[in-house]
C-alpha positions in Angstrom: 80.3 74.5 147.6 78.1 77.7 148.1 79.5 80.9 149.4 79.0 81.1 153.2 81.1 84.2 154.0 81.5 87.6 152.3 84.5 89.8 153.3 84.0 93.4 152.1 87.5 94.8 151.9 89.3 97.9 150.6 90.5 101.3 151.5 88.7 103.2 154.2 86.0 105.6 152.9 85.6 103.5 149.8 81.9 102.4 150.4 82.4 99.3 152.5 79.7 100.3 154.9 77.3 101.2 152.1 77.8 97.9 150.4 77.4 96.0 153.6 74.1 97.8 154.3 72.8 96.8 150.9 73.8 93.2 151.4 72.2 93.1 154.8 68.9 93.9 153.3 69.0 90.5 151.5 67.0 87.8 153.1 69.9 85.4 153.3 72.8 87.8 154.2 73.6 89.2 157.6 76.1 92.0 157.6 77.9 92.5 160.9 79.4 95.7 162.1 83.1 96.0 161.5 84.4 93.3 163.8 88.2 93.9 163.5 88.6 90.4 164.7 91.7 89.6 162.6 93.3 93.0 162.5 92.9 94.1 166.1 91.6 91.4 168.4 93.7 88.3 167.6 96.0 89.4 164.7 96.8 85.7 163.9 93.8 83.5 162.9 95.7 80.4 164.0 96.4 81.7 167.5 95.2 79.3 170.3 92.5 80.8 172.5 91.8 79.6 176.0 88.5 80.1 177.9 89.6 83.3 179.7 90.7 85.0 176.5 87.6 83.8 174.7 85.3 85.3 177.4 87.0 88.7 177.0 86.6 88.6 173.2 83.0 87.5 173.4 82.3 90.3 175.9 83.9 92.9 173.6 82.1 91.7 170.5 78.9 91.2 172.4 78.9 94.9 173.2 79.6 95.6 169.5 76.7 93.4 168.4 74.4 94.2 171.3 74.2 90.4 172.0 75.0 88.1 174.8 77.4 85.7 173.1 78.0 82.2 174.5 81.2 80.3 174.8 81.8 77.2 172.6 80.9 74.0 174.5 84.4 72.7 174.1 85.8 75.6 176.2 83.8 74.4 179.2 87.0 72.6 179.9 89.4 75.4 181.1 92.4 73.5 179.9 91.3 73.3 176.3 92.2 75.8 173.6 90.8 76.5 170.1 92.2 78.3 167.1 91.0 82.0 166.9 89.3 81.4 163.6 87.1 78.7 165.2 85.9 81.2 167.8 85.2 83.7 165.0 83.1 81.0 163.2 81.3 80.3 166.5 80.4 84.0 166.9 79.1 84.3 163.3 77.1 81.1 163.5 75.3 82.3 166.7 74.2 85.5 165.1 73.2 83.8 161.8 71.0 81.3 163.7 69.4 84.2 165.6 68.7 86.2 162.5 67.7 83.1 160.5 70.2 83.9 157.7 72.8 81.8 155.9 75.7 84.1 154.7 77.8 86.1 157.1 79.2 89.4 155.8 82.2 91.1 157.6 82.8 94.6 156.2 86.1 95.2 158.0 88.2 96.9 155.3 91.6 95.8 156.6 90.8 92.2 156.2 92.3 92.8 152.8 95.7 92.3 154.3 94.7 89.0 155.9 93.0 87.5 152.9 95.7 85.0 152.0 95.3 83.3 155.4 91.6 83.7 155.5 91.0 82.0 152.1 93.0 79.0 153.3 90.7 78.7 156.4 87.5 79.7 154.5 87.7 78.3 151.0 84.1 79.1 150.4 84.5 82.8 151.2 84.1 85.6 148.7 86.3 88.7 148.9 84.5 91.8 147.5 87.2 94.5 147.0 85.9 98.1 146.8 88.0 100.7 145.0 87.4 104.4 144.8 89.1 107.4 143.2 91.9 108.5 145.5 90.8 112.1 145.1 87.4 111.3 146.4 89.0 109.3 149.2 91.1 112.3 150.2 88.0 114.5 150.3 86.0 112.1 152.4 88.9 111.5 154.8 89.5 115.2 155.1 86.1 116.1 156.3 85.3 112.8 158.1 85.8 114.5 161.5 82.6 116.6 160.8 80.5 113.5 160.4 82.1 111.9 163.5 81.3 115.0 165.5 77.7 114.9 164.3 77.3 111.1 165.1 79.0 111.2 168.5 78.3 114.6 170.0 79.6 113.4 173.4 82.8 112.0 171.9 84.6 115.1 170.6 87.9 113.3 171.0 86.9 110.9 168.2 86.3 113.9 165.9 89.7 115.3 166.9 91.3 112.0 166.2 89.7 111.8 162.8 90.9 115.3 162.1 94.5 114.5 163.1 94.4 111.2 161.2 94.0 113.0 157.8 97.2 113.6 155.9 97.4 113.8 152.1 100.7 111.9 151.8 99.7 109.2 154.3 96.2 108.7 152.9 97.7 108.4 149.4 100.3 106.0 150.5 97.7 103.7 152.1 95.5 103.9 149.0 98.5 102.8 146.9 99.2 99.9 149.3 95.5 98.9 149.2 95.6 98.9 145.4 98.7 96.8 145.3 97.2 94.3 147.7 93.9 94.2 145.7 95.8 93.4 142.6 97.7 90.6 144.3 94.4 89.2 145.7 92.8 89.2 142.3 95.8 87.5 140.8 96.3 84.8 143.5 92.7 84.0 144.4 90.9 85.1 141.3 88.0 82.7 141.8 87.3 84.1 145.2 87.7 87.8 144.5 85.3 90.3 143.0 86.5 93.9 142.4 83.9 96.6 142.4 84.3 100.3 141.8 82.5 102.6 144.2 81.5 104.9 141.3 79.8 101.9 139.5 78.0 100.9 142.7 76.6 104.4 143.1 75.6 104.9 139.5 74.3 101.4 138.8 73.7 99.7 142.1 71.5 96.9 140.7 74.1 95.8 138.2 76.9 95.7 140.8 74.8 94.0 143.5 73.7 91.5 141.0 77.3 90.5 140.4 77.7 89.7 144.1 74.4 87.7 144.4 75.3 85.6 141.3 78.7 84.8 142.8 77.0 83.7 146.0 74.4 81.7 144.0 71.5 83.6 145.5 68.7 85.7 143.8 69.0 89.4 143.6 66.3 91.1 145.8 65.1 94.7 145.1 65.0 95.4 148.8 68.8 95.7 148.6 68.4 99.0 146.8 66.3 100.5 149.7 69.1 102.3 151.5 69.7 105.7 152.9 72.8 107.8 152.6 75.0 106.8 155.5 78.5 107.3 156.9 79.0 110.4 154.7 81.4 113.2 155.4 78.6 115.6 154.1 76.4 115.8 157.1 73.7 117.6 155.0 73.2 114.4 153.0 72.8 112.1 156.0 69.5 110.1 155.9 68.6 110.9 152.3 67.1 107.9 150.6 69.0 106.3 147.8 72.6 106.5 146.4 74.3 109.9 146.5 75.8 110.4 143.1 76.9 114.0 143.9 79.8 112.7 146.0 81.5 111.0 143.0 83.1 114.2 141.6 82.7 116.5 144.6 86.5 116.5 144.9 86.7 118.6 141.7 85.4 121.7 143.6 85.9 120.8 147.3 89.5 119.4 147.3 92.5 121.6 147.3 94.6 121.9 144.1 97.7 120.8 145.9 96.0 117.7 147.3 94.8 116.8 143.8 98.3 117.3 142.4 99.9 115.1 145.1 97.4 112.3 144.6 97.9 112.4 140.8 101.6 112.6 141.1 101.9 109.6 143.4 99.1 107.5 142.0 99.2 108.3 138.3 99.8 104.7 137.1 97.2 103.2 139.4 94.5 105.8 138.6 94.9 105.3 134.9 94.8 101.6 135.3 91.5 101.9 137.1 90.1 104.3 134.6 90.2 107.5 136.6 91.1 110.5 134.3 93.7 113.0 135.4 93.0 116.7 135.5 95.4 119.5 134.7 96.3 121.2 138.0 99.3 122.9 139.5 100.2 122.9 143.2 100.6 125.8 145.5 104.4 125.6 146.2 104.1 127.1 149.7 101.3 124.7 150.7 103.2 121.8 149.2 106.4 122.7 151.1 104.5 123.0 154.4 102.9 119.6 153.9 106.3 118.0 153.1 108.2 119.5 156.0 105.4 118.9 158.6 105.0 115.3 157.6 107.2 113.8 160.4 105.4 115.9 163.1 102.1 114.8 161.7 103.1 111.2 161.8 104.0 111.6 165.5 100.6 113.2 166.2 98.8 110.3 164.5 100.6 107.7 166.6 99.9 109.8 169.7 96.2 110.2 169.3 95.9 106.5 168.4 97.9 105.4 171.5 95.0 103.3 172.8 95.4 101.0 169.9 99.1 101.6 169.6 100.2 97.9 169.7 97.9 97.0 166.9 98.6 100.2 165.0 102.3 99.4 165.1 101.6 95.8 164.0 99.4 96.9 161.2 101.8 99.6 160.0 104.6 97.0 159.8 102.3 94.7 157.8 101.4 97.6 155.5 105.0 98.6 154.9 106.0 95.0 154.3 103.2 94.2 151.8 
């Protein structure tokens, strides 16, 4: 059976939005915004959804997609319920029909942690896992607040939240967990998984995109290369045409030595396995001590500024720790 869904997953700031944008330029692929359907809205794809709950979900995602989404006909009966994944399918099919496309692409990175359930429900799905050098991830996360401030001038709290959310130890821990989950995915559902390095996508986009189109049994289209630099933490590069190769090794000059040391110390094995060479660097002992002793306080601040999503944040954190 041909691929009818693509899930782009991986660590935050690993290029999921860029890849989704490239795929959306294909005549048969529709890339959605990050829907967060399974990691925030329903949490359990098998959960039974009644009409009232479905209406709330459709209203929320309708705002996200700028569309007026319709209820499934079966929910005209107020007493009936459907599994959450059927409502998800219903939403995707509406948009695909509207856009006259065949393959739905969901670039929500945290779907990585729900892949085992999702592949049971969607056996014809392809999971494209993006991986990126942890040091580049740290740099991108560190200055993401600048880009958020630029994008959302009237939402300074979002910039503040992005600033607070950055912590070297926490970001590194999450990267390790994502790597572990990616390995498990590639091992358990090998035929439905494709791992792509961000660096390869930037340096040779045609080759990497061709891998995806072949797995989906569709032709490569040159229009997929016609992208602009987006979602970058370097606001001076925003809107530039093409793939920004300068960000690949920007961490060498822009990331602190202590942060590089922490990343290499905690992720040495994984980095070498992925082919990321280590550099000889020594930490600033004072900076390292401050980062270690302020970690508990920083964790509290992160939970505080994310209080709006606190229930889902707690759920996801438990899942992350358990994986």
